[in-house]
C-alpha positions in Angstrom: 0.2 -15.9 4.8 -0.2 -12.3 5.7 -3.4 -11.6 8.1 -4.2 -8.3 9.2 -7.0 -8.7 12.0 -9.3 -5.8 13.4 -6.8 -3.2 12.9 -7.3 0.1 14.5 -4.8 3.2 14.4 -5.2 6.4 16.1 -2.9 9.5 16.2 -3.0 11.8 19.3 -3.1 15.4 18.7 -2.6 17.0 22.2 -4.3 15.3 25.1 -7.9 15.4 23.8 -7.8 15.5 19.8 -7.2 11.8 18.3 -7.3 11.0 14.5 -9.1 7.7 13.8 -6.7 6.9 10.8 -7.6 3.1 10.7 -11.0 1.6 11.8 -11.5 -2.0 12.1 -9.6 -3.1 8.9 -9.4 -6.8 8.5 -8.0 -8.9 5.4 -5.8 -11.6 4.4 -3.2 -12.4 1.6 -1.7 -15.8 0.5 1.5 -16.3 -1.3 1.5 -14.8 -4.8 -1.5 -12.3 -4.3 -1.2 -8.9 -5.4 -3.6 -6.5 -3.4 -3.9 -3.0 -5.0 -5.2 -0.4 -2.5 -6.9 2.7 -3.8 -8.6 5.5 -2.2 -8.6 9.4 -2.0 -5.6 11.2 -0.1 -6.1 10.9 3.5 -8.1 7.5 3.6 -5.6 5.6 5.5 -3.4 3.9 2.7 0.1 4.8 3.8 -1.1 4.8 7.7 -1.9 1.0 6.9 1.3 0.3 5.2 3.3 1.8 8.1 1.3 0.0 10.6 2.5 -3.3 9.0 6.1 -2.2 8.9 5.9 -0.8 12.7 6.8 2.6 11.2 4.1 4.8 12.7 5.1 7.8 15.2 5.1 7.4 19.0 1.7 9.3 18.8 0.0 6.6 17.3 -2.1 3.9 19.1 -2.4 0.8 17.5 -4.9 -2.3 18.2 -5.3 -5.4 16.5 -3.1 -8.1 15.2 -1.0 -8.4 12.4 0.1 -11.9 11.3 2.6 -13.2 9.2 3.0 -17.0 9.1 1.3 -17.1 12.5 3.8 -14.8 14.2 2.0 -11.6 15.4 4.1 -8.6 14.5 2.6 -6.1 16.7 3.2 -8.3 19.8 6.9 -8.9 19.3 9.8 -6.4 20.4 10.9 -3.5 18.2 14.5 -5.0 18.4 13.1 -8.4 17.0 11.0 -6.9 14.4 14.2 -4.9 13.2 16.5 -7.6 13.3 14.2 -10.6 11.8 11.2 -9.1 10.0 12.2 -5.6 8.6 13.6 -5.9 5.1 14.2 -9.8 5.5 10.6 -10.8 5.7 8.6 -7.5 5.0 9.9 -4.4 3.0 8.5 -1.3 1.9 9.0 1.2 -1.0 7.9 4.6 0.7 6.4 7.1 -1.0 9.0 9.9 -0.3 12.3 8.3 -1.2 14.6 10.9 0.3 13.5 10.2 3.5 14.2 6.4 3.1 18.1 7.1 2.7 20.9 7.9 4.9 22.4 11.3 3.5 25.8 10.8 4.9 26.2 7.6 3.3 26.9 6.8 0.0 24.2 4.9 -1.8 26.2 1.5 -2.4 27.7 1.4 1.2 24.0 1.4 2.6 22.9 -1.2 0.5 26.0 -3.5 0.6 25.4 -3.3 4.5 22.0 -4.2 4.6 22.9 -7.6 2.7 25.8 -8.1 4.9 24.1 -7.4 8.3 20.9 -9.7 7.7 22.6 -12.8 5.4 26.2 -12.6 6.2 27.7 -12.6 2.8 30.9 -11.3 1.6 31.2 -7.6 0.7 32.0 -8.7 -3.0 28.9 -10.8 -3.3 26.7 -7.9 -1.6 28.0 -5.3 -4.2 27.5 -7.6 -7.3 23.9 -8.2 -5.8 23.3 -4.3 -5.6 24.8 -3.7 -9.2 22.6 -6.5 -10.6 19.5 -4.9 -9.1 20.9 -1.4 -10.4 21.2 -2.9 -13.9 17.3 -4.1 -13.6 16.4 -0.7 -12.8 18.5 1.1 -15.3 20.7 2.8 -12.6 24.4 3.6 -13.8 27.2 2.0 -11.8 28.4 5.3 -10.6 25.3 5.9 -8.6 26.9 3.3 -6.1 29.4 6.0 -5.1 27.2 8.8 -4.7 25.4 10.3 -1.9 21.5 10.6 -2.0 21.5 14.3 -2.6 23.6 14.0 -5.8 20.9 11.7 -7.4 17.9 13.1 -9.2 14.3 12.3 -7.8 14.0 9.2 -10.2 17.1 7.9 -9.4 16.6 8.0 -5.6 13.2 6.2 -6.3 14.9 3.4 -7.9 17.5 3.2 -5.3 14.8 2.8 -2.9 12.9 0.1 -4.8 16.3 -1.7 -5.0 16.8 -1.5 -1.1 13.1 -3.0 -0.8 14.3 -6.1 -3.0 17.7 -6.9 -1.8 16.8 -9.6 0.5 13.9 -11.0 -1.3 11.4 -10.7 1.3 8.2 -12.5 1.7 5.8 -9.2 1.8 6.8 -6.2 -0.4 4.6 -2.9 0.3 4.9 -0.4 -2.6 3.5 2.8 -1.7 3.1 5.0 -4.7 6.6 3.3 -6.1 6.7 5.1 -9.4 5.5 8.6 -8.7 8.7 10.2 -9.6 9.8 8.3 -12.8 9.0 8.8 -16.3 7.0 6.2 -18.4 9.8 4.2 -19.4 11.4 3.8 -15.9 7.9 3.1 -14.4 7.6 0.3 -16.8 10.9 -1.1 -15.8 9.8 -0.8 -12.0 6.6 -2.6 -12.8 8.3 -5.6 -14.6 10.9 -5.9 -11.9 8.2 -6.2 -9.4 6.5 -8.8 -11.6 9.9 -10.7 -11.7 11.2 -10.4 -8.6 7.9 -10.6 -6.5 4.9 -11.8 -8.2 6.6 -14.3 -10.4 8.3 -15.8 -7.1 4.7 -16.1 -5.5 5.4 -13.4 -2.9 3.0 -11.1 -1.7 2.6 -7.7 -3.1 0.7 -4.9 -1.7 0.4 -1.8 -4.2 -0.7 1.3 -3.0 -1.7 3.8 -5.7 -3.9 6.5 -7.4 -3.0 5.2 -10.8 -5.9 2.7 -11.1 -4.8 1.8 -14.8 -1.8 0.1 -13.1 -3.6 -1.7 -10.6 -5.9 -3.0 -13.2 -2.8 -4.7 -14.9 -0.9 -6.1 -11.8 -3.5 -6.8 -8.9 -5.6 -9.9 -8.4 -7.1 -8.5 -5.5 -8.5 -5.0 -5.0 -9.2 -2.6 -1.8 -11.0 0.4 -1.7 -10.3 2.5 1.6 -12.3 5.4 2.7 -11.8 7.2 6.1 -9.8 4.4 7.4 -12.4 1.6 6.5 -12.7 -1.0 3.7 -15.6 -0.3 1.5 -14.9 -3.2 -0.8 -12.6 -5.9 -1.1 -12.1 -8.8 -3.5 -11.6 -9.9 -7.0 -10.0 -7.2 -8.8 -11.3 -8.6 -12.3 -14.9 -8.5 -11.1 -14.6 -5.0 -8.9 -13.4 -3.4 -12.4 -16.0 -4.9 -14.1 -19.1 -4.4 -11.8 -17.9 -2.1 -8.8 -20.8 -2.8 -6.0 -19.9 -0.1 -3.4 -20.9 3.1 -4.3 -17.5 4.7 -3.5 -15.5 1.9 -5.8 -17.9 3.0 -8.6 -17.3 6.7 -7.9 -13.3 6.3 -8.0 -13.5 3.9 -11.1 -15.8 6.3 -13.0 -13.4 9.0 -12.4 -10.8 7.5 -14.5 -10.8 9.2 -18.0 -12.1 7.2 -20.7 -10.7 7.8 -24.4 -12.5 4.9 -26.3 -12.4 5.1 -29.8 -9.8 8.2 -29.6 -12.3 10.5 -28.0 -12.7 11.5 -24.3 -15.7 11.2 -22.4 -17.2 13.1 -19.8 -15.1 12.4 -16.4 -17.3 12.2 -13.4 -16.3 12.7 -9.8 -17.5 12.2 -6.1 -19.2 15.3 -5.0 -18.1 16.6 -1.5 -15.2 16.1 0.9 -14.1 13.2 2.9 -15.1 13.5 6.6 -13.2 15.2 9.6 -11.3 12.2 11.4 -11.0 14.0 14.5 -14.6 13.6 15.1 -16.4 10.2 15.7 -18.4 8.7 12.8 -21.1 6.7 14.0 -22.6 5.4 10.7 -20.7 4.8 7.4 -18.3 7.4 6.7 -19.3 7.7 3.0 -23.0 8.6 4.1 -22.9 12.3 3.4 -21.6 11.8 -0.4 -23.3 8.6 -1.2 -25.8 8.4 -3.7 -27.5 5.4 -2.4 -27.5 6.8 1.1 -30.3 5.6 3.7 -31.5 6.5 7.2 -29.5 3.5 8.5 -26.2 4.4 6.8 -26.2 7.6 9.3 -26.6 5.3 12.2 -24.5 1.9 11.6 -21.6 0.9 9.8 -22.6 -2.1 7.7 -21.5 -5.6 8.1 -20.1 -7.1 5.2 -21.8 -8.9 2.7 -20.2 -11.6 0.7 -20.9 -11.5 -3.2 -19.0 -13.3 -5.8 -15.4 -13.6 -4.2 -15.6 -10.0 -2.5 -16.7 -8.3 0.4 -18.9 -5.1 0.4 -19.7 -3.2 3.3 -22.8 -1.1 2.2 -26.3 -1.3 3.4 -27.8 -0.7 -0.1 -25.8 -3.5 -1.6 -26.7 -5.8 1.2 -30.4 -5.0 1.0 -30.3 -5.4 -3.0 -28.6 -9.1 -2.2 -31.6 -10.3 -0.1 
C-alpha cells in the first residue's frame, strides 16, 4: 500500500519568496490500483511525483508522510532510499527522457548495471533481461550499444521506460510517458504497462494531459489544481458524472466527435493562481461558475459521494 498523508511542498525562491506547489495532499493506493492524475500545467502533478521519488531540488521544503508498506519514505536517509527503495520498490518514467540517462555511458551498460547492482545477477542474465524489454518496446538490439544522444527522442523515451520496469518495482510513476512517441509505440507502451504493472497487481500512478488514455487505463482518478486535490475517486464515476466544477471543466474540454461530427469545445476561462501568494480559500474560486462567498474564505472539507472525495462547498451544500 502507498499512502500520501498531509503532504506539503514549497519551493524557495530567494529569502522571502516561496512557491506553494503541493498543499495538504492525501490519498492511498492498494496493490493493483491505477491512479490517473490530470490537471493543467503547473497544477503540481510532476512535483507530487518527484516528492514520492525524493527527487526534489534542495530548495524544496517537504512536510507530511509518504508511506510504503508502513515505511515512511521521507524519514529514512537518502542513502537508504537510493539503495533499497528507488528503482527496486518505486520507479519513475520521467517527463524528460534525456535528463534521465547518463550521456557518457552506453545505454545497455547503464541498464545492466542497474540490475546487477540491485539484484546481484550475472551480467549475461542482466543483458538478456534488458534485451527482452527492448523487444517488448520495439527497440532494435543495436540501441544497447549506443549513447543516449545517438537515439531519437522516441527511442530515448522507450529506453527510460525499460529502465523503470527492470526491477519489477511495487510502484511505477509514469509522468507523461508517451509524449515523444507515435501512436503505434504509444500503444506498445500502454500494453507493456498493463502486462508488467497492472496485471501483476502493482501500483501505477499515471500523470498525463491525455484524458482518453486515463479513461482506458485507470480505476481511480485525481484532479489536481494549484497543488490541491479537487476530486479523487472512482474514475468510472468521475468520467460519467464529474462533480467538482474543475473536473467538469477539464472533461468538457476534450473534443467529442460523436457520429463523426466535432462538437463545440468548451474551456475553463481565466488563469491559474499565483502560487507565490497565500491563497486563503479555494484556489479555483476566481474561475469557478459555482463560486460562493465562503469559497473565497475557506478551503472546503471533503465530502464523500459514491466512492470519491470532492473538495467543493457547492457540492457539499447540494449533498446535504
